[in-house]
N, C-alpha and C positions, 0 to 999 in steps of 0.2 A: 911090160906085159905084151905078149905076142897076140896077134889077131889070127885066128884060125880061119882059113878059107877052104871050104869043102869043095870037092870036085864032083861034077856031074858025070853022068855016064858018057856024054858026048865029049868030055875032056875040058869044057869051059868051066870057069870058076862060078859057083853059085853065089848070088849077092847076099851079103849079111844083113842083119837087122839095121845096122847103122847106115848101110847104103840105101836101103828103102826109106829110112827116115829123111836122109838128105834129099832124096828125089821128091818126096811128098812136100817138104818145105819149099823146095824150088817151085813146084807147081802152084802152091798156095800164094807165094809172093808174086808170081806173074799174074795170077787172077786178081789179087788185091790191087796191083798197079793198074790193071785194066779197069777195075771198078771205080777207083779214084779218078781216073781220067774221064770216065763217062759222067760221074757226078759233077765234076768241075764244068764240063760242057753244058750240062742241064742247068746248073746254077747261073752260068753266064747268060744263057738264053732267057731265064726267068728275070734276071736283073734288067735286061734290055727291054722286056715287055713292060715291067713296072715303070721304068723311066719314061717310056713312050706314053703310057696312060697318065702319068703325073704331068707331063707336058700338056697333054690335051685338057686335063682338068683345070690347069692354070690358065690356059688360053681361052676357055669358055666358062666364065664365072656363072654360078647359079643365080636365079632370081632372088630378090630379097625375101620373098615370102617363104621360100623353101629353105628353112633353116635346119631341118632334120634330114638325115640320110634317107633317101627313098627306099633303100634296101631294108631299113628297119621299120618304116611305117608306110608301106605302099598304099594302104587304105586312105591315108590323108590326102595324098596326091590325087588318087582316083576320085575321092569325094570332092576335092577342090575343082578338078576338071569338070565334073558333072554340074556343080553349082555355077561355075563361071560360063561354061560354053554348052552345056548339055551333052558333052562327050561321055557316054556311059560305057565305052569299051573297057576302061579300067575296072569298073564295077563288075562287069560281066566276067572279065578275066579273073578277078579275085574270087568270084562265085564258082567258076569252073575249076580253079586251082585249089579250092577248099581252104582259103586263108581267112582273114578276119571277117569278111562279109559273106561267109559261105551260105547263109540263109537269107540273103538280102533281096534277091530278085523277086518281085511280086508280079502277079498276073496283070495288074493295071499299069505297070511301068514305074511303080514307086520303089524306093530303096530305103533300107534302114540307114539312119544317120550313123556315121562312123563312130567308134567307141568314144573318142575324145570329145566330140561335140555332144553326144548324148549325155555324157557325164556332166558337162557344163549345164545342160538344161535341168537335170535333176538337182544339182546343188543350188541353183537359183530357186527352184520350187520349194525346197526345204527351208530356204532362208527367208521366205516371205511370211507375212502374218497370216498364215493359213491354219486351218484345223489339223493339217498334217503334223504340226509340231506336237500335238497331244493325242491324236487319234491313233488307232491301230492300223498300220499300213502293211498290206500283204501283196506279194507278187503272184500272179496266177497265169496259167497258160490256156485257160478255158474262156468261155463266153460269160460265165457267171461264177460267183463264189457263195457257197452255202455256209452259214453259221448255225451251229446246233446249240440250243439254249435249254437248260433245265429250268423250267418256269415254276416248278412246285417243290415242296419239301418232302423228302422221303420220310415215312413214318418210322417211329421207334418206340419201344415200350420196355418196361421193367419185367423181368421174369424171375420166378422163384426156382428153387432147385428141382422141385418135383411138379411144378405147375405146367400146364399146357401153354405153348407159345401161340399167340394169336397172330393172324395175318395183319401186316401193316400196309399203309398207303404206299403205292409205287409212284416214283417220279414220272413226270410227263415231259417228254422231249419235244421242243418246238424248233422248227426249221425256218431260218430267215435267209432268203435268196437275194443276193446283191448282184444284179446284172451289170455288165460292163457296157458303157456307152462310148461313142466316138467323140473325142475332143479334137477340134481342128483349129488351125491358124492359117492365114493367107497373107503373109507379108510380101512386099514387092521391092524391087530395086531396078534402077536403070541398067541397061547393058553396058553403058559407058563406065558406070561405077564398078560393075563386075570385072571389066577389063583392066582396071587399075591394079597392077601387080602388087602395089604396096598396101592395098586395102585388106584388112583382116576379115575376109568374107565369112569364114567359119565362126569367128567370135560374134560378128554382127548378127548372123542368122540365129545362132543359139540364144542370144540375148532377146531378140525380137520374139522368137517362139516362146521362150520362157516367160516373158512378161505377159503375153497373151494368155498362155495356159494358166499361169498363176492367178490372174484375175478371174478367169472363168471358173476355175476349180474352187477358189476361196468362196465365191458367191454360192456355188451349187452345194457345197458341203454344209452350208448354214441354212439356206432358204430355197434350194432347188426343189422343183415339184416332182422329180422322178420321171418326167416325160422326156425321153432322149437325153437325159442328164442325171447325175447322182441326185438322190433325195436328201435334202437337208434335214437336220434334226428339228428345226422350227416348223417344217411342213407337217409334222405329225400333230395329232390332236393333243391339246393340253387341258388338264382337268385339275380342280383343286386337290391339293395333296391329301386332304381327308378322304377324297373319293377316288384316289388313284387305283388303277388296275393295269395289268399288262396290256401293251398296245398303245398306250398314251404316256405323255410326260406329265409329271406332277408339278404344280407351281404353288408358290406362296405369294401373298400380296404385300405391298408396302403400306397399305392402309390409307393412302392418299392418291387420288387420281392424278397421274402424270408427275408425281413427285416421290422422292425417296422417303420422306418422313424422317425417322430417326435411324440410328445404327442398329436398332433391334431387328429391322427387316433383313439386314445382311446376316445377322446371327441366326435368325429363323431359317434363312435359306441354307446356311451351312448345315444346320442340324436336321433339316428335312431329308438330307442324304444319309443313307445307311452307313453305319460305322465301317463296314467292310470296304466301302468305296472312298471314304474320306482321306485315307492315307495317300492316295494318288490323285486327288482331286485338284482341279484348276478352275478359276473364274474365266469367263469369256465375255468380253464387252467391247464396244467401239471407243474411239478416242474421246468423243463428246461425253459419253457416260463416265469414262475414266477421269476426265477433268473435274467432274462434279464429285465423284466418289472420293478422290484423293484429298479433298478438303474436309471430309467428314471426321468428326472426333467422337470419342465415347463419352460417357457421363463424367469421367474424370479429366476430360480435356486432352486425351491422348489420341493422336492420329491413328486411324485404322489402317492407313496405307504406309508401306515402307518400301523404299527403293532397294534394288539389289546391291549387295555389298561388294560384289566382284563384277568385272567386265563380262558381259554376256549373260549374267544371271537375271532372271525375270524379277520384276517388281512383285510385291506380295501384299495381299489384302487379308487381314486376320491370320497371317501366317501362310496363306495359300498362294501359289503363283498365279499371275494374271496374264492371259493371252489377249492382246489388243487386236481384234479382228474387225475391220471396218465395215463388214457386211452385216454385223449385228444391228438391230433396230435402234434408232435414237429413243431417248426417253420421251414418252408421250402417253396420254391416257390409254390404259389397256395394253400397252406395249410390253412384250417379254424381252426387256433390254439387257438383262444379265442372265447368263447361264452358269451353273456350277455343277461339276460332276467329274467322275473318272472317265474321261473320254477315251482312254485306252481300252476300257471295257465297254463303254457305251456307244462308240461310233467306229465303224470299220470302213477303211478305204481299200478297195481292191483295184489293182491295175496290172496291165501287161507292161513288161519292162522295156519294150521296144518302141522306138519313135520312127515313123515313116515319113519320107519326103518325096514329093513329086514336083518336078520343074516344068513350068508352063511358059514358054517364050512367045506364045502366039496370042493369047487372049487380051493382053493389055499392052501391046506394042506402044512405045519403045521400051516398056518395062518388062521385067521377067517376074512372074509370080512363083512363089514357093508354097506349095500346099503341104502342110505338115499335119499328121494325125497321130493320135494316141488314144488308147482304150483305157477308160477309168470308170469306176463306179463307187458309190458310197451310200451307207444307210445306217440307221440306228441298229445296233446289235444287242443292246441291253437297256430296256426302257427304265429299269430301276436305277441306272447309274448316272442319270442326268436330271437335274432339277432346274426350274426357271423361277426368276423373280419378276412378277407382273406388277407394273406401276398402276395400281388400281386400288380403289377403296375396299373392294371385296371381290 
């Protein structure tokens, strides 16, 4: 096959399509070679930088406490620096950069506890023998929490096909306001202890705060007077079940002053509660009362008490779970030592989810004080959902 070469007007041969293809391929190969050389040089420089950083990291080992990469959890290092030395630069930096503690800087110099420590506090609070286990717990961002209750029965009636329909009774809505109060703890540690790099300061601080908060909360939810603290359900008026009305708790008696009498008193307590509440009901009593109740038998000699069949399952009395809360009263004449009810409906705990911490290295030298605060409130939200057993003759 012959290749035809066309002549141009000036006498030179015009390039064919094959000539143009060879020229383009040559240019492409030259550019590819130059690109490969540039990439090789950049990769070589990158490897040299990585090798240099690796040598530095091996030459300067990290402290034993810092077991997690700072890049992944900068808030933990910042929080640890603040607790140990009062250095808040890390916390302020995190707030300015919009990272984990973006809303932590408070006007009084306090900071929110980092997420890991805050979670530790919450888990300990839930594991204690507190009304939290059975009550309704809600998180709020306000200074109070309102519960709306329908305290009356809406009327209804039968109607014929052609008869006039008469007006029925309208429900009445009641509002219960639960204000949030400030719960605080003030543990301390020596500066020398804080300087020890092997000491788990975050775990220690979380445990101390949790223990203090758990004790204060547990007591307030049962017998708090509502003054700068949650109002406990036992702080409300109690009236005989036959005279019960909204705004008070109803009680039944054992028939004997300061004693349980027979198992009939427990049965009477259970059935004084409305059927709509019994499905989710629990007993609440302290350890001394529990020790006495678990020895009781019915008329046929069977124990009223039964232990949980699985790990973590609560013990049961007459088939209902039992919460052992040490802040309940001991058995005594006239004491309301046992409560029974649906506490998920009957008692509401409202809290803000944040925990604030203020470091004070000046007030108790050579110790450092840690002022932790939390906002929490609680009150009865349904007076028909809780009944009491009074150890009295009448």
